[in-house]
N, C-alpha and C positions, 0 to 999 in steps of 0.2 A: 365507853362498855361496847362492844362488840352484840352483832344478836348470834347464839346461837344456831350450826347448818345445821336445817331436821335434811334432814340423808332419804331414811327410811323410817318406816311405821311405827318403829323399837322404837326412836330417837321423840315420838310424844311424851308429854308430860301424860295427854289420856291416858295412853298406853300403858304405860309402863303404870300407872297408878291403877287400873281400870286390871289387868294382867295377878295386883298381890289380892286382887279385892276374888278373882278365880279361883288362887291358890287357897283363899283364907274362905271360903264358902266351899268347897272338895272337902275340904279340911273339918269344917263345921259338920256339912250333913252327912259326915263318916259317923259320926254319932248318934246320928236318928233314927229312927224303930226300921226293922225292915221294911216294915209292911209298907214306910214310905218310900221304898225304894225307886217304884215306879211311878211315885205320884209327885209327892211335893219336892224331892231328892233329885229329882227331875228334872221336873220346870227350872229348880233351881237356878242347877245346872246349866239345863240350856241356857237360861235369860244372861248368868252372866257372863259364858263364851261370848254370846249373840255380843255384849259389846263389846269385846275387844273387835271383835273380828267382823263386825262392822268400823270402828275405827280403822282398821285396817285397805279394810277395801274400797272405802273412802276416801283413805291417801295415796289410792294408784288412779284412783277415778280423771280424770281430762279434765270436764268443763265443773269448774264452782261452784253449778245447780244441783251439780248429782256427789260432791262433795260434802256440800253441806246434806242431802237427803240422807247418804249414810249416813252421817253425823248425826241428823237429827233418829234415826231410826235403832240409836244408840243410844242415841237419849230415853227412847222409848222402853226397852229390855234395861236399863238404871233404873225407869221407874217401875218394871215388873217385877225386878230383884226387891224395891222397894217394900213393897207390896207384902211378896210373898217371907221378905221379913216379919215384916208385924204378924204376919198366919205362924210362922214360926217363935214367935216369942209369945201369942197368945195362947197357942197350944202346948208352953212350956216346954221346945225343943231348944232352943233357948232360951240364956235369964236374959236380964232386963242388961246387963251392963254388954253384954256382947253383947247385942243387940243395941246397945248405942253405941258404941264402938265400930259394928259392919255400914249401920246407918252413915252416921256423923262422915265414913269413908267415903259412901254412895255422895253424900253432898259434893262439895271438894272434887270428886270424879265430872259431876254436874256440872258447877265451876266452871272446870277444866275442857268439856266438852263448847261450851255456850264461848269462853274463852277462846278458842278454833272455832267457830262458828262466825261469828264477828267477826274476828281477823279476817279471814274471808271476805267476810259481806266487805270487807273499808275494803280493800282490794278492788273489788270491781264496782265501785261508786265514786 
């Protein structure tokens, strides 16, 4: 079985899953109170967008070190969205089932990004 050629950042599984989370967070935060528009809603949207944006930016970096740095930043943004999901659940903006679904999906993305980082590090050793 041959390897799949990755030609653009949208071919990366971590970006694809991350993009789905962007859509999920946008749909989910549409139900939040209007008073949260410039607080939690804005923070969550910025964090989730940062995940895919940093994956995209890292993909086009020339050095392995730079690529890895951007992927680590994406992981930081992923952790940020995990924290914000806890807050959203604790203030009853999302129910436990929605929280579990979204959180479980962030764990998958984390594993994919970590796998990407690991594969880059293996190429340099």
